[in-house]
N, C-alpha and C positions, 0 to 999 in steps of 0.2 A: 558724233560728227561722221563716223564711218559705220557701215554695216558690219555686223559681227564676223562675217566671213572675209572681210577686206584684209589685204596684206598690210594696211596702214593702221588698223584698229588699235594696236598696242603702242604706237608711236606717240611721243609727247607732243603737245601743242605748245608752241612758243609764241611770244609776242614781242614786237618791237614798235618803236615810234618813228614815223617817217619825218621828213623835214618840215611838213606842215602841221605836225603834232597829232596826226591820226595814228591810232594803234592798229597794227596789222597783225593778224594771227597767221601762223604758218606751221606746217607739220615738220617735225624733226626728221633727220635723215634716216633712211632705212638701209641697213647693211645687209647684203645678201648672205644667207647662210652657206656654208660649204656643203654641197650635195652629199658628199660621202659621210657626213655626220648625221644625216637624217635616216630614221628607221625606214626600211623598205617594206611596202605593202605588196607590190607586184612589179613585174616588168612587162612592157607591152612592145610589140614590134609595129612600126609604122608601115602603112600601105599607102599607095597612091590616093590622094584626096583626104587622108586623115587630118584631123585637127585636134589641138590640145583640149579644147572645150569638150569634144566628144569623149576623149579618154577620161577626162575629169568627171563627166557625167556618169560614165559606165563604172568607173572604179571608186570614185569618191562620193558619188551621188549628187554632185552639184557642178554644173559646167563653169560656174564663176570661180571655181577653185583651180583653174588651169595654171595659175601662177605658182601653185605648190609644185606642180610637175616641172615647171621651168626652173624653180629654185633647186629641186633635187637633181637636175641635170646641168647645173651651173650655167644656165643660159641667160644672157642679158637680153637677147632677142628671141622671144618664144617661137616666132615663126620659123626660125632656122631649125628647130627640133624636128619638124615634120616635113621639111623640104626634101629630104632624101629617103625614099622608100627603103625599108629594110633596117633602118636605124632602130636600135633597142633603147627604150626609154625607161627610166626608173619612175615609179609612182610611189611617193612617200606615204607612210602611215599618217592619217590625219592627226594634227596636233590641236589640242584644246587650248 
């Protein structure tokens, strides 16, 4: 259902039946990991105009893994991480 790099790939798929008898599939809830429990690959410092997908491409080799950097920095809103130049971000070691 999800690409192997997706943050949702390991989540269970549940099913329920609606009032009209149709079965609906939905993805189980994803709990955010605590950033301080993830192994650190690198730290990067934000400059004006930087984006998480750029950091992910340079450090993890895939821009779609930006969400791993957000998780490592305990961010619910990834955009807030690069909003202030000079902020140091943790890039976690890729997990298989």
